[in-house]
Each structure stands twice: as C-alpha cells, then as structure tokens.
N, C-alpha and C positions, 0 to 999 in steps of 0.2 A: 528326075521324075519321068516317066514314061509317057509316050504319046497319048495312050489311052486314058491317061488322068490330067492331061493338058488343061490348064485353066482357060474357060471360055465364058463369054457372057450369055447368061440365059435368055431366051427370047422373052420380048414383054408381053407378047400375047398369050403366055401360059397363065394360067388361073393361079392365086396364090399357092394353094395347097400343092399344086403339081410343081410349081417353083421350089418349093421347099423341100419335097420328096426327091427331086433332081438333085438339088444341093447337097442333100444329106447322102444320096448314093455316090456322089462325085467325093465328097468328103471320105466316106468309107473307102473308096478305091484309091484315094491317095494314101490314107493309113496303111492299107494292105500293101501298096507299092513300098512304102518305106519300111515295113515289117520285112518283107521279102528281101529288099537291097541290103538292109543291115544285116540280116541273117547270113547273105551271101559274102558280105564284107567280113563277118566274123571268121569265115572258114578260109579266108585266104592267108598265106603264107607272108612272113617278113619279107622276102626277096619281091615277092609281087606287089606288096604293099608299097615297096621303095620304088618299084617301076611306075606305079601310078601317081607317085609323089606324095604318099602319105606314111607318116611314121606309125610304128604299132601303136604308140601311146594315144595318137590323134585318132587312129582307127577303133581303139578300144573306146574312147570318149565317145564317138559316133554310134557304136554297137549298143552301148548302155543307156542311150537315150530312148525314152518311151516312144511309141509307133505315132503319138499324136504331136510330138514336138518337130518342128522343122530344123 
C-alpha cells in the first residue's frame, strides 16, 4: 500500500457524515492502489517476478483478485 492510502485514525471532532465520507474516500483510494499495483504486477516478466520472490503462479493468483480483496 502506498503512503497516500496509509491507514490512520480519523479525528474524533469530525461530524459523523464527514467521517463517513472521508472513510469512503480512503477506501476508494485503497481500491485504486490495489488495482494499479495488480495491473503493474501482471506486466512483469517471470525473471523479474523471481527477483522479487514471487512465482508466476503466485503472481497470477494475486492479479486475479478483485480490487476490493486485500
């Protein structure tokens, strides 16, 4: 996960609707980060996957996950 989508505690002083909207925006950002990361992983060659410690089968399993699954 990138630094821009890191999990943090929402300030308690925010009104409930604002807290919900911020939480939703953060969830969408996490989903987009996963989608982009998996898309990039799908483009890697087998020798690069080996360099980062993944087998092609494990990479394929990760790429096939839907964006909302961690």
